[in-house]
PDB file with SEQRES, HELIX, SHEET and CRYST1 records, atoms N, CA, C and O in Angstrom:
SEQRES   1 A   86  MET THR VAL ARG VAL THR VAL THR ASP VAL PRO ARG SER          
SEQRES   2 A   86  ILE THR PHE ARG ALA ASP ALA ASP ALA GLU ARG ALA LEU          
SEQRES   3 A   86  ALA ALA LEU THR ALA ASP GLY THR SER VAL SER ASP ALA          
SEQRES   4 A   86  VAL ARG ALA ALA LEU VAL GLU ALA ALA ARG ARG GLN THR          
SEQRES   5 A   86  GLY GLU ARG LEU ARG ALA GLU ALA THR ARG ILE ALA ALA          
SEQRES   6 A   86  ASP ASP ALA ASP ARG ALA GLU ALA ALA GLN VAL LEU ARG          
SEQRES   7 A   86  ASP MET GLU SER LEU ARG ALA TRP                              
HELIX    1 AA1 ALA A   20  THR A   30  1                                  11    
HELIX    2 AA2 VAL A   36  ALA A   64  1                                  29    
HELIX    3 AA3 ASP A   67  GLU A   81  1                                  15    
SHEET    1 AA1 2 THR A   2  VAL A   7  0                                        
SHEET    2 AA1 2 ARG A  12  ARG A  17 -1                                        
CRYST1    1.000    1.000    1.000  90.00  90.00  90.00 P 1           1          
ATOM      1  N   MET A   1       0.849  -1.172   0.000  1.00  0.00           N  
ATOM      2  CA  MET A   1       0.000   0.000   0.000  1.00  0.00           C  
ATOM      3  C   MET A   1       0.894   1.234   0.000  1.00  0.00           C  
ATOM      4  O   MET A   1       1.868   1.293   0.750  1.00  0.00           O  
ATOM      5  N   THR A   2       0.581   2.191  -0.810  1.00  0.00           N  
ATOM      6  CA  THR A   2       1.282   3.470  -0.835  1.00  0.00           C  
ATOM      7  C   THR A   2       0.381   4.515  -0.231  1.00  0.00           C  
ATOM      8  O   THR A   2      -0.776   4.657  -0.627  1.00  0.00           O  
ATOM      9  N   VAL A   3       0.917   5.258   0.742  1.00  0.00           N  
ATOM     10  CA  VAL A   3       0.156   6.300   1.410  1.00  0.00           C  
ATOM     11  C   VAL A   3       0.774   7.632   1.035  1.00  0.00           C  
ATOM     12  O   VAL A   3       1.990   7.800   1.127  1.00  0.00           O  
ATOM     13  N   ARG A   4      -0.043   8.573   0.617  1.00  0.00           N  
ATOM     14  CA  ARG A   4       0.427   9.922   0.333  1.00  0.00           C  
ATOM     15  C   ARG A   4      -0.081  10.846   1.408  1.00  0.00           C  
ATOM     16  O   ARG A   4      -1.251  10.811   1.788  1.00  0.00           O  
ATOM     17  N   VAL A   5       0.819  11.672   1.889  1.00  0.00           N  
ATOM     18  CA  VAL A   5       0.474  12.630   2.930  1.00  0.00           C  
ATOM     19  C   VAL A   5       0.859  14.002   2.420  1.00  0.00           C  
ATOM     20  O   VAL A   5       1.988  14.214   1.979  1.00  0.00           O  
ATOM     21  N   THR A   6      -0.081  14.934   2.480  1.00  0.00           N  
ATOM     22  CA  THR A   6       0.219  16.306   2.089  1.00  0.00           C  
ATOM     23  C   THR A   6       0.429  17.139   3.334  1.00  0.00           C  
ATOM     24  O   THR A   6      -0.462  17.235   4.178  1.00  0.00           O  
ATOM     25  N   VAL A   7       1.595  17.740   3.456  1.00  0.00           N  
ATOM     26  CA  VAL A   7       1.900  18.611   4.578  1.00  0.00           C  
ATOM     27  C   VAL A   7       1.258  19.955   4.273  1.00  0.00           C  
ATOM     28  O   VAL A   7       1.483  20.528   3.207  1.00  0.00           O  
ATOM     29  N   THR A   8       0.456  20.460   5.210  1.00  0.00           N  
ATOM     30  CA  THR A   8      -0.347  21.652   4.921  1.00  0.00           C  
ATOM     31  C   THR A   8       0.467  22.927   4.770  1.00  0.00           C  
ATOM     32  O   THR A   8       0.110  23.781   3.959  1.00  0.00           O  
ATOM     33  N   ASP A   9       1.551  23.083   5.526  1.00  0.00           N  
ATOM     34  CA  ASP A   9       2.325  24.317   5.450  1.00  0.00           C  
ATOM     35  C   ASP A   9       3.208  24.378   4.213  1.00  0.00           C  
ATOM     36  O   ASP A   9       3.584  25.463   3.768  1.00  0.00           O  
ATOM     37  N   VAL A  10       3.531  23.251   3.675  1.00  0.00           N  
ATOM     38  CA  VAL A  10       4.409  23.168   2.517  1.00  0.00           C  
ATOM     39  C   VAL A  10       3.696  22.315   1.476  1.00  0.00           C  
ATOM     40  O   VAL A  10       3.265  21.203   1.780  1.00  0.00           O  
ATOM     41  N   PRO A  11       3.568  22.820   0.257  1.00  0.00           N  
ATOM     42  CA  PRO A  11       2.887  22.011  -0.756  1.00  0.00           C  
ATOM     43  C   PRO A  11       3.755  20.815  -1.141  1.00  0.00           C  
ATOM     44  O   PRO A  11       4.501  20.863  -2.119  1.00  0.00           O  
ATOM     45  N   ARG A  12       3.647  19.753  -0.363  1.00  0.00           N  
ATOM     46  CA  ARG A  12       4.523  18.604  -0.537  1.00  0.00           C  
ATOM     47  C   ARG A  12       3.762  17.331  -0.218  1.00  0.00           C  
ATOM     48  O   ARG A  12       2.947  17.297   0.704  1.00  0.00           O  
ATOM     49  N   SER A  13       4.026  16.308  -0.970  1.00  0.00           N  
ATOM     50  CA  SER A  13       3.421  15.010  -0.740  1.00  0.00           C  
ATOM     51  C   SER A  13       4.521  14.031  -0.375  1.00  0.00           C  
ATOM     52  O   SER A  13       5.599  14.047  -0.970  1.00  0.00           O  
ATOM     53  N   ILE A  14       4.250  13.182   0.598  1.00  0.00           N  
ATOM     54  CA  ILE A  14       5.214  12.175   1.025  1.00  0.00           C  
ATOM     55  C   ILE A  14       4.641  10.806   0.701  1.00  0.00           C  
ATOM     56  O   ILE A  14       3.487  10.511   1.011  1.00  0.00           O  
ATOM     57  N   THR A  15       5.451   9.985   0.085  1.00  0.00           N  
ATOM     58  CA  THR A  15       5.025   8.636  -0.265  1.00  0.00           C  
ATOM     59  C   THR A  15       5.948   7.641   0.428  1.00  0.00           C  
ATOM     60  O   THR A  15       7.163   7.834   0.461  1.00  0.00           O  
ATOM     61  N   PHE A  16       5.366   6.570   0.986  1.00  0.00           N  
ATOM     62  CA  PHE A  16       6.205   5.525   1.574  1.00  0.00           C  
ATOM     63  C   PHE A  16       5.560   4.176   1.310  1.00  0.00           C  
ATOM     64  O   PHE A  16       4.360   4.082   1.048  1.00  0.00           O  
ATOM     65  N   ARG A  17       6.362   3.152   1.383  1.00  0.00           N  
ATOM     66  CA  ARG A  17       5.865   1.790   1.220  1.00  0.00           C  
ATOM     67  C   ARG A  17       5.703   1.190   2.612  1.00  0.00           C  
ATOM     68  O   ARG A  17       6.678   1.005   3.341  1.00  0.00           O  
ATOM     69  N   ALA A  18       4.482   0.896   2.962  1.00  0.00           N  
ATOM     70  CA  ALA A  18       4.186   0.359   4.287  1.00  0.00           C  
ATOM     71  C   ALA A  18       4.469  -1.137   4.323  1.00  0.00           C  
ATOM     72  O   ALA A  18       4.022  -1.881   3.450  1.00  0.00           O  
ATOM     73  N   ASP A  19       5.213  -1.576   5.334  1.00  0.00           N  
ATOM     74  CA  ASP A  19       5.403  -3.005   5.544  1.00  0.00           C  
ATOM     75  C   ASP A  19       4.256  -3.510   6.422  1.00  0.00           C  
ATOM     76  O   ASP A  19       3.342  -2.753   6.749  1.00  0.00           O  
ATOM     77  N   ALA A  20       4.304  -4.774   6.797  1.00  0.00           N  
ATOM     78  CA  ALA A  20       3.202  -5.363   7.564  1.00  0.00           C  
ATOM     79  C   ALA A  20       3.006  -4.652   8.909  1.00  0.00           C  
ATOM     80  O   ALA A  20       1.872  -4.413   9.323  1.00  0.00           O  
ATOM     81  N   ASP A  21       4.101  -4.317   9.586  1.00  0.00           N  
ATOM     82  CA  ASP A  21       3.983  -3.621  10.874  1.00  0.00           C  
ATOM     83  C   ASP A  21       3.340  -2.253  10.697  1.00  0.00           C  
ATOM     84  O   ASP A  21       2.479  -1.860  11.485  1.00  0.00           O  
ATOM     85  N   ALA A  22       3.759  -1.523   9.659  1.00  0.00           N  
ATOM     86  CA  ALA A  22       3.185  -0.199   9.405  1.00  0.00           C  
ATOM     87  C   ALA A  22       1.715  -0.314   9.037  1.00  0.00           C  
ATOM     88  O   ALA A  22       0.910   0.525   9.443  1.00  0.00           O  
ATOM     89  N   GLU A  23       1.356  -1.328   8.283  1.00  0.00           N  
ATOM     90  CA  GLU A  23      -0.056  -1.546   7.921  1.00  0.00           C  
ATOM     91  C   GLU A  23      -0.895  -1.781   9.168  1.00  0.00           C  
ATOM     92  O   GLU A  23      -1.984  -1.223   9.302  1.00  0.00           O  
ATOM     93  N   ARG A  24      -0.388  -2.613  10.086  1.00  0.00           N  
ATOM     94  CA  ARG A  24      -1.129  -2.875  11.324  1.00  0.00           C  
ATOM     95  C   ARG A  24      -1.250  -1.601  12.153  1.00  0.00           C  
ATOM     96  O   ARG A  24      -2.315  -1.313  12.699  1.00  0.00           O  
ATOM     97  N   ALA A  25      -0.168  -0.843  12.249  1.00  0.00           N  
ATOM     98  CA  ALA A  25      -0.203   0.409  13.011  1.00  0.00           C  
ATOM     99  C   ALA A  25      -1.193   1.388  12.389  1.00  0.00           C  
ATOM    100  O   ALA A  25      -1.962   2.039  13.095  1.00  0.00           O  
ATOM    101  N   LEU A  26      -1.166   1.484  11.071  1.00  0.00           N  
ATOM    102  CA  LEU A  26      -2.078   2.385  10.376  1.00  0.00           C  
ATOM    103  C   LEU A  26      -3.527   1.949  10.572  1.00  0.00           C  
ATOM    104  O   LEU A  26      -4.411   2.788  10.751  1.00  0.00           O  
ATOM    105  N   ALA A  27      -3.768   0.664  10.538  1.00  0.00           N  
ATOM    106  CA  ALA A  27      -5.122   0.154  10.774  1.00  0.00           C  
ATOM    107  C   ALA A  27      -5.588   0.511  12.187  1.00  0.00           C  
ATOM    108  O   ALA A  27      -6.741   0.891  12.388  1.00  0.00           O  
ATOM    109  N   ALA A  28      -4.687   0.386  13.161  1.00  0.00           N  
ATOM    110  CA  ALA A  28      -5.045   0.725  14.540  1.00  0.00           C  
ATOM    111  C   ALA A  28      -5.323   2.213  14.682  1.00  0.00           C  
ATOM    112  O   ALA A  28      -6.256   2.613  15.377  1.00  0.00           O  
ATOM    113  N   LEU A  29      -4.503   3.038  14.016  1.00  0.00           N  
ATOM    114  CA  LEU A  29      -4.663   4.490  14.132  1.00  0.00           C  
ATOM    115  C   LEU A  29      -5.884   5.028  13.392  1.00  0.00           C  
ATOM    116  O   LEU A  29      -6.357   6.126  13.689  1.00  0.00           O  
ATOM    117  N   THR A  30      -6.391   4.270  12.440  1.00  0.00           N  
ATOM    118  CA  THR A  30      -7.543   4.735  11.666  1.00  0.00           C  
ATOM    119  C   THR A  30      -8.829   3.969  11.992  1.00  0.00           C  
ATOM    120  O   THR A  30      -9.872   4.218  11.386  1.00  0.00           O  
ATOM    121  N   ALA A  31      -8.756   3.053  12.934  1.00  0.00           N  
ATOM    122  CA  ALA A  31      -9.921   2.226  13.277  1.00  0.00           C  
ATOM    123  C   ALA A  31     -11.096   3.060  13.772  1.00  0.00           C  
ATOM    124  O   ALA A  31     -12.247   2.651  13.623  1.00  0.00           O  
ATOM    125  N   ASP A  32     -10.824   4.214  14.355  1.00  0.00           N  
ATOM    126  CA  ASP A  32     -11.890   5.060  14.894  1.00  0.00           C  
ATOM    127  C   ASP A  32     -12.438   6.044  13.859  1.00  0.00           C  
ATOM    128  O   ASP A  32     -13.241   6.917  14.188  1.00  0.00           O  
ATOM    129  N   GLY A  33     -12.000   5.898  12.612  1.00  0.00           N  
ATOM    130  CA  GLY A  33     -12.481   6.789  11.564  1.00  0.00           C  
ATOM    131  C   GLY A  33     -11.519   7.915  11.229  1.00  0.00           C  
ATOM    132  O   GLY A  33     -11.780   8.705  10.321  1.00  0.00           O  
ATOM    133  N   THR A  34     -10.415   7.996  11.948  1.00  0.00           N  
ATOM    134  CA  THR A  34      -9.395   9.005  11.645  1.00  0.00           C  
ATOM    135  C   THR A  34      -8.880   8.752  10.239  1.00  0.00           C  
ATOM    136  O   THR A  34      -8.643   7.607   9.853  1.00  0.00           O  
ATOM    137  N   SER A  35      -8.706   9.823   9.473  1.00  0.00           N  
ATOM    138  CA  SER A  35      -8.204   9.649   8.110  1.00  0.00           C  
ATOM    139  C   SER A  35      -6.745   9.215   8.142  1.00  0.00           C  
ATOM    140  O   SER A  35      -6.034   9.467   9.115  1.00  0.00           O  
ATOM    141  N   VAL A  36      -6.311   8.567   7.082  1.00  0.00           N  
ATOM    142  CA  VAL A  36      -4.920   8.142   6.968  1.00  0.00           C  
ATOM    143  C   VAL A  36      -4.002   9.355   7.078  1.00  0.00           C  
ATOM    144  O   VAL A  36      -2.996   9.307   7.785  1.00  0.00           O  
ATOM    145  N   SER A  37      -4.337  10.435   6.388  1.00  0.00           N  
ATOM    146  CA  SER A  37      -3.505  11.634   6.440  1.00  0.00           C  
ATOM    147  C   SER A  37      -3.371  12.166   7.866  1.00  0.00           C  
ATOM    148  O   SER A  37      -2.270  12.494   8.308  1.00  0.00           O  
ATOM    149  N   ASP A  38      -4.493  12.251   8.583  1.00  0.00           N  
ATOM    150  CA  ASP A  38      -4.449  12.751   9.958  1.00  0.00           C  
ATOM    151  C   ASP A  38      -3.659  11.808  10.861  1.00  0.00           C  
ATOM    152  O   ASP A  38      -2.904  12.263  11.720  1.00  0.00           O  
ATOM    153  N   ALA A  39      -3.826  10.509  10.675  1.00  0.00           N  
ATOM    154  CA  ALA A  39      -3.113   9.531  11.499  1.00  0.00           C  
ATOM    155  C   ALA A  39      -1.608   9.607  11.253  1.00  0.00           C  
ATOM    156  O   ALA A  39      -0.820   9.587  12.199  1.00  0.00           O  
ATOM    157  N   VAL A  40      -1.214   9.692  10.002  1.00  0.00           N  
ATOM    158  CA  VAL A  40       0.214   9.770   9.672  1.00  0.00           C  
ATOM    159  C   VAL A  40       0.794  11.080  10.183  1.00  0.00           C  
ATOM    160  O   VAL A  40       1.889  11.098  10.746  1.00  0.00           O  
ATOM    161  N   ARG A  41       0.076  12.164   9.991  1.00  0.00           N  
ATOM    162  CA  ARG A  41       0.544  13.475  10.458  1.00  0.00           C  
ATOM    163  C   ARG A  41       0.740  13.458  11.980  1.00  0.00           C  
ATOM    164  O   ARG A  41       1.772  13.910  12.477  1.00  0.00           O  
ATOM    165  N   ALA A  42      -0.230  12.946  12.705  1.00  0.00           N  
ATOM    166  CA  ALA A  42      -0.137  12.890  14.165  1.00  0.00           C  
ATOM    167  C   ALA A  42       1.005  11.977  14.612  1.00  0.00           C  
ATOM    168  O   ALA A  42       1.710  12.284  15.573  1.00  0.00           O  
ATOM    169  N   ALA A  43       1.182  10.865  13.919  1.00  0.00           N  
ATOM    170  CA  ALA A  43       2.260   9.940  14.277  1.00  0.00           C  
ATOM    171  C   ALA A  43       3.628  10.577  14.040  1.00  0.00           C  
ATOM    172  O   ALA A  43       4.543  10.389  14.841  1.00  0.00           O  
ATOM    173  N   LEU A  44       3.773  11.323  12.957  1.00  0.00           N  
ATOM    174  CA  LEU A  44       5.048  11.998  12.689  1.00  0.00           C  
ATOM    175  C   LEU A  44       5.352  13.043  13.755  1.00  0.00           C  
ATOM    176  O   LEU A  44       6.480  13.133  14.242  1.00  0.00           O  
ATOM    177  N   VAL A  45       4.350  13.826  14.113  1.00  0.00           N  
ATOM    178  CA  VAL A  45       4.547  14.859  15.133  1.00  0.00           C  
ATOM    179  C   VAL A  45       4.905  14.215  16.468  1.00  0.00           C  
ATOM    180  O   VAL A  45       5.814  14.681  17.155  1.00  0.00           O  
ATOM    181  N   GLU A  46       4.207  13.164  16.837  1.00  0.00           N  
ATOM    182  CA  GLU A  46       4.480  12.474  18.097  1.00  0.00           C  
ATOM    183  C   GLU A  46       5.875  11.850  18.082  1.00  0.00           C  
ATOM    184  O   GLU A  46       6.586  11.920  19.085  1.00  0.00           O  
ATOM    185  N   ALA A  47       6.275  11.251  16.983  1.00  0.00           N  
ATOM    186  CA  ALA A  47       7.616  10.658  16.891  1.00  0.00           C  
ATOM    187  C   ALA A  47       8.693  11.724  17.035  1.00  0.00           C  
ATOM    188  O   ALA A  47       9.707  11.492  17.693  1.00  0.00           O  
ATOM    189  N   ALA A  48       8.487  12.879  16.434  1.00  0.00           N  
ATOM    190  CA  ALA A  48       9.464  13.970  16.543  1.00  0.00           C  
ATOM    191  C   ALA A  48       9.539  14.478  17.984  1.00  0.00           C  
ATOM    192  O   ALA A  48      10.631  14.736  18.490  1.00  0.00           O  
ATOM    193  N   ARG A  49       8.399  14.624  18.645  1.00  0.00           N  
ATOM    194  CA  ARG A  49       8.390  15.054  20.051  1.00  0.00           C  
ATOM    195  C   ARG A  49       9.126  14.055  20.933  1.00  0.00           C  
ATOM    196  O   ARG A  49       9.922  14.431  21.794  1.00  0.00           O  
ATOM    197  N   ARG A  50       8.846  12.775  20.703  1.00  0.00           N  
ATOM    198  CA  ARG A  50       9.480  11.729  21.500  1.00  0.00           C  
ATOM    199  C   ARG A  50      10.995  11.744  21.286  1.00  0.00           C  
ATOM    200  O   ARG A  50      11.763  11.654  22.243  1.00  0.00           O  
ATOM    201  N   GLN A  51      11.413  11.856  20.040  1.00  0.00           N  
ATOM    202  CA  GLN A  51      12.843  11.876  19.728  1.00  0.00           C  
ATOM    203  C   GLN A  51      13.533  13.088  20.363  1.00  0.00           C  
ATOM    204  O   GLN A  51      14.633  12.970  20.904  1.00  0.00           O  
ATOM    205  N   THR A  52      12.882  14.246  20.294  1.00  0.00           N  
ATOM    206  CA  THR A  52      13.437  15.450  20.915  1.00  0.00           C  
ATOM    207  C   THR A  52      13.558  15.260  22.421  1.00  0.00           C  
ATOM    208  O   THR A  52      14.579  15.612  23.011  1.00  0.00           O  
ATOM    209  N   GLY A  53      12.536  14.713  23.037  1.00  0.00           N  
ATOM    210  CA  GLY A  53      12.573  14.457  24.479  1.00  0.00           C  
ATOM    211  C   GLY A  53      13.691  13.496  24.855  1.00  0.00           C  
ATOM    212  O   GLY A  53      14.382  13.700  25.854  1.00  0.00           O  
ATOM    213  N   GLU A  54      13.868  12.449  24.056  1.00  0.00           N  
ATOM    214  CA  GLU A  54      14.933  11.481  24.334  1.00  0.00           C  
ATOM    215  C   GLU A  54      16.308  12.133  24.216  1.00  0.00           C  
ATOM    216  O   GLU A  54      17.198  11.868  25.024  1.00  0.00           O  
ATOM    217  N   ARG A  55      16.477  12.989  23.203  1.00  0.00           N  
ATOM    218  CA  ARG A  55      17.756  13.686  23.042  1.00  0.00           C  
ATOM    219  C   ARG A  55      18.026  14.620  24.213  1.00  0.00           C  
ATOM    220  O   ARG A  55      19.147  14.686  24.717  1.00  0.00           O  
ATOM    221  N   LEU A  56      16.985  15.349  24.647  1.00  0.00           N  
ATOM    222  CA  LEU A  56      17.146  16.262  25.777  1.00  0.00           C  
ATOM    223  C   LEU A  56      17.458  15.510  27.064  1.00  0.00           C  
ATOM    224  O   LEU A  56      18.291  15.951  27.855  1.00  0.00           O  
ATOM    225  N   ARG A  57      16.789  14.369  27.279  1.00  0.00           N  
ATOM    226  CA  ARG A  57      17.080  13.565  28.468  1.00  0.00           C  
ATOM    227  C   ARG A  57      18.516  13.059  28.452  1.00  0.00           C  
ATOM    228  O   ARG A  57      19.202  13.081  29.473  1.00  0.00           O  
ATOM    229  N   ALA A  58      18.966  12.601  27.283  1.00  0.00           N  
ATOM    230  CA  ALA A  58      20.340  12.103  27.165  1.00  0.00           C  
ATOM    231  C   ALA A  58      21.340  13.222  27.432  1.00  0.00           C  
ATOM    232  O   ALA A  58      22.350  13.005  28.101  1.00  0.00           O  
ATOM    233  N   GLU A  59      21.069  14.409  26.917  1.00  0.00           N  
ATOM    234  CA  GLU A  59      21.964  15.543  27.144  1.00  0.00           C  
ATOM    235  C   GLU A  59      21.972  15.932  28.621  1.00  0.00           C  
ATOM    236  O   GLU A  59      23.031  16.208  29.184  1.00  0.00           O  
ATOM    237  N   ALA A  60      20.809  15.955  29.242  1.00  0.00           N  
ATOM    238  CA  ALA A  60      20.727  16.302  30.662  1.00  0.00           C  
ATOM    239  C   ALA A  60      21.477  15.279  31.513  1.00  0.00           C  
ATOM    240  O   ALA A  60      22.145  15.643  32.480  1.00  0.00           O  
ATOM    241  N   THR A  61      21.367  14.026  31.159  1.00  0.00           N  
ATOM    242  CA  THR A  61      22.083  12.974  31.885  1.00  0.00           C  
ATOM    243  C   THR A  61      23.586  13.157  31.736  1.00  0.00           C  
ATOM    244  O   THR A  61      24.337  13.024  32.702  1.00  0.00           O  
ATOM    245  N   ARG A  62      24.017  13.462  30.520  1.00  0.00           N  
ATOM    246  CA  ARG A  62      25.443  13.675  30.261  1.00  0.00           C  
ATOM    247  C   ARG A  62      25.959  14.870  31.061  1.00  0.00           C  
ATOM    248  O   ARG A  62      27.020  14.803  31.681  1.00  0.00           O  
ATOM    249  N   ILE A  63      25.196  15.961  31.039  1.00  0.00           N  
ATOM    250  CA  ILE A  63      25.611  17.167  31.760  1.00  0.00           C  
ATOM    251  C   ILE A  63      25.624  16.924  33.269  1.00  0.00           C  
ATOM    252  O   ILE A  63      26.540  17.363  33.964  1.00  0.00           O  
ATOM    253  N   ALA A  64      24.615  16.229  33.768  1.00  0.00           N  
ATOM    254  CA  ALA A  64      24.540  15.955  35.207  1.00  0.00           C  
ATOM    255  C   ALA A  64      25.709  15.093  35.675  1.00  0.00           C  
ATOM    256  O   ALA A  64      26.119  15.179  36.833  1.00  0.00           O  
ATOM    257  N   ALA A  65      26.241  14.270  34.788  1.00  0.00           N  
ATOM    258  CA  ALA A  65      27.362  13.399  35.144  1.00  0.00           C  
ATOM    259  C   ALA A  65      28.711  14.096  35.007  1.00  0.00           C  
ATOM    260  O   ALA A  65      29.740  13.519  35.357  1.00  0.00           O  
ATOM    261  N   ASP A  66      28.721  15.326  34.505  1.00  0.00           N  
ATOM    262  CA  ASP A  66      29.968  16.067  34.299  1.00  0.00           C  
ATOM    263  C   ASP A  66      30.309  16.830  35.577  1.00  0.00           C  
ATOM    264  O   ASP A  66      29.778  17.913  35.824  1.00  0.00           O  
ATOM    265  N   ASP A  67      31.200  16.257  36.384  1.00  0.00           N  
ATOM    266  CA  ASP A  67      31.550  16.852  37.674  1.00  0.00           C  
ATOM    267  C   ASP A  67      32.139  18.251  37.522  1.00  0.00           C  
ATOM    268  O   ASP A  67      31.849  19.140  38.322  1.00  0.00           O  
ATOM    269  N   ALA A  68      32.959  18.444  36.505  1.00  0.00           N  
ATOM    270  CA  ALA A  68      33.582  19.768  36.304  1.00  0.00           C  
ATOM    271  C   ALA A  68      32.518  20.815  35.983  1.00  0.00           C  
ATOM    272  O   ALA A  68      32.582  21.939  36.480  1.00  0.00           O  
ATOM    273  N   ASP A  69      31.556  20.454  35.170  1.00  0.00           N  
ATOM    274  CA  ASP A  69      30.485  21.392  34.816  1.00  0.00           C  
ATOM    275  C   ASP A  69      29.648  21.716  36.045  1.00  0.00           C  
ATOM    276  O   ASP A  69      29.294  22.875  36.263  1.00  0.00           O  
ATOM    277  N   ARG A  70      29.328  20.710  36.846  1.00  0.00           N  
ATOM    278  CA  ARG A  70      28.536  20.941  38.046  1.00  0.00           C  
ATOM    279  C   ARG A  70      29.292  21.821  39.035  1.00  0.00           C  
ATOM    280  O   ARG A  70      28.693  22.683  39.679  1.00  0.00           O  
ATOM    281  N   ALA A  71      30.601  21.613  39.162  1.00  0.00           N  
ATOM    282  CA  ALA A  71      31.404  22.441  40.068  1.00  0.00           C  
ATOM    283  C   ALA A  71      31.437  23.886  39.578  1.00  0.00           C  
ATOM    284  O   ALA A  71      31.350  24.820  40.376  1.00  0.00           O  
ATOM    285  N   GLU A  72      31.561  24.063  38.280  1.00  0.00           N  
ATOM    286  CA  GLU A  72      31.575  25.421  37.720  1.00  0.00           C  
ATOM    287  C   GLU A  72      30.232  26.116  37.946  1.00  0.00           C  
ATOM    288  O   GLU A  72      30.187  27.293  38.304  1.00  0.00           O  
ATOM    289  N   ALA A  73      29.135  25.376  37.733  1.00  0.00           N  
ATOM    290  CA  ALA A  73      27.801  25.952  37.953  1.00  0.00           C  
ATOM    291  C   ALA A  73      27.627  26.343  39.419  1.00  0.00           C  
ATOM    292  O   ALA A  73      27.067  27.398  39.715  1.00  0.00           O  
ATOM    293  N   ALA A  74      28.096  25.515  40.324  1.00  0.00           N  
ATOM    294  CA  ALA A  74      27.989  25.823  41.750  1.00  0.00           C  
ATOM    295  C   ALA A  74      28.796  27.085  42.086  1.00  0.00           C  
ATOM    296  O   ALA A  74      28.358  27.919  42.878  1.00  0.00           O  
ATOM    297  N   GLN A  75      29.970  27.210  41.479  1.00  0.00           N  
ATOM    298  CA  GLN A  75      30.789  28.402  41.716  1.00  0.00           C  
ATOM    299  C   GLN A  75      30.096  29.652  41.190  1.00  0.00           C  
ATOM    300  O   GLN A  75      30.110  30.690  41.851  1.00  0.00           O  
ATOM    301  N   VAL A  76      29.502  29.568  40.030  1.00  0.00           N  
ATOM    302  CA  VAL A  76      28.770  30.708  39.462  1.00  0.00           C  
ATOM    303  C   VAL A  76      27.640  31.110  40.401  1.00  0.00           C  
ATOM    304  O   VAL A  76      27.431  32.299  40.643  1.00  0.00           O  
ATOM    305  N   LEU A  77      26.911  30.135  40.931  1.00  0.00           N  
ATOM    306  CA  LEU A  77      25.832  30.449  41.875  1.00  0.00           C  
ATOM    307  C   LEU A  77      26.369  31.146  43.119  1.00  0.00           C  
ATOM    308  O   LEU A  77      25.767  32.103  43.606  1.00  0.00           O  
ATOM    309  N   ARG A  78      27.500  30.667  43.635  1.00  0.00           N  
ATOM    310  CA  ARG A  78      28.093  31.323  44.810  1.00  0.00           C  
ATOM    311  C   ARG A  78      28.507  32.757  44.470  1.00  0.00           C  
ATOM    312  O   ARG A  78      28.282  33.679  45.254  1.00  0.00           O  
ATOM    313  N   ASP A  79      29.112  32.932  43.294  1.00  0.00           N  
ATOM    314  CA  ASP A  79      29.532  34.281  42.874  1.00  0.00           C  
ATOM    315  C   ASP A  79      28.330  35.198  42.696  1.00  0.00           C  
ATOM    316  O   ASP A  79      28.397  36.374  43.051  1.00  0.00           O  
ATOM    317  N   MET A  80      27.250  34.688  42.163  1.00  0.00           N  
ATOM    318  CA  MET A  80      26.048  35.495  41.908  1.00  0.00           C  
ATOM    319  C   MET A  80      25.341  35.854  43.213  1.00  0.00           C  
ATOM    320  O   MET A  80      24.653  36.873  43.278  1.00  0.00           O  
ATOM    321  N   GLU A  81      25.496  35.050  44.231  1.00  0.00           N  
ATOM    322  CA  GLU A  81      24.829  35.299  45.508  1.00  0.00           C  
ATOM    323  C   GLU A  81      25.192  36.680  46.046  1.00  0.00           C  
ATOM    324  O   GLU A  81      24.351  37.354  46.639  1.00  0.00           O  
ATOM    325  N   SER A  82      26.415  37.098  45.847  1.00  0.00           N  
ATOM    326  CA  SER A  82      26.831  38.404  46.361  1.00  0.00           C  
ATOM    327  C   SER A  82      26.178  39.569  45.606  1.00  0.00           C  
ATOM    328  O   SER A  82      26.209  40.706  46.077  1.00  0.00           O  
ATOM    329  N   LEU A  83      25.603  39.298  44.465  1.00  0.00           N  
ATOM    330  CA  LEU A  83      24.960  40.349  43.672  1.00  0.00           C  
ATOM    331  C   LEU A  83      23.467  40.490  43.958  1.00  0.00           C  
ATOM    332  O   LEU A  83      22.802  41.359  43.393  1.00  0.00           O  
ATOM    333  N   ARG A  84      22.954  39.653  44.815  1.00  0.00           N  
ATOM    334  CA  ARG A  84      21.519  39.713  45.123  1.00  0.00           C  
ATOM    335  C   ARG A  84      21.158  41.022  45.764  1.00  0.00           C  
ATOM    336  O   ARG A  84      21.915  41.549  46.579  1.00  0.00           O  
ATOM    337  N   ALA A  85      20.005  41.557  45.406  1.00  0.00           N  
ATOM    338  CA  ALA A  85      19.553  42.851  45.937  1.00  0.00           C  
ATOM    339  C   ALA A  85      18.951  42.711  47.327  1.00  0.00           C  
ATOM    340  O   ALA A  85      18.852  43.708  48.042  1.00  0.00           O  
ATOM    341  N   TRP A  86      18.554  41.542  47.728  1.00  0.00           N  
ATOM    342  CA  TRP A  86      17.949  41.372  49.042  1.00  0.00           C  
ATOM    343  C   TRP A  86      18.517  40.182  49.764  1.00  0.00           C  
ATOM    344  O   TRP A  86      18.114  39.894  50.891  1.00  0.00           O  
TER     345      TRP A  86                                                      
END                                                                             
């Protein structure tokens, strides 16, 4: 099955070849009457959000494990404390 999706902000059509897993997922996402275009659009947006969240979590974990960075941040906070107005 070939599914075409038109992105509304950009006059563009996307075509892909669905394998058996994608067909089952698409059937599940459209079982309630949701159009194929809406289901694919929502799935793409959700996948991008999830990927962004995973990247941010990985970066936060990396930064939290960086002892030198944490020590520098703590020093900056101590230095800034003297500048407080109250």
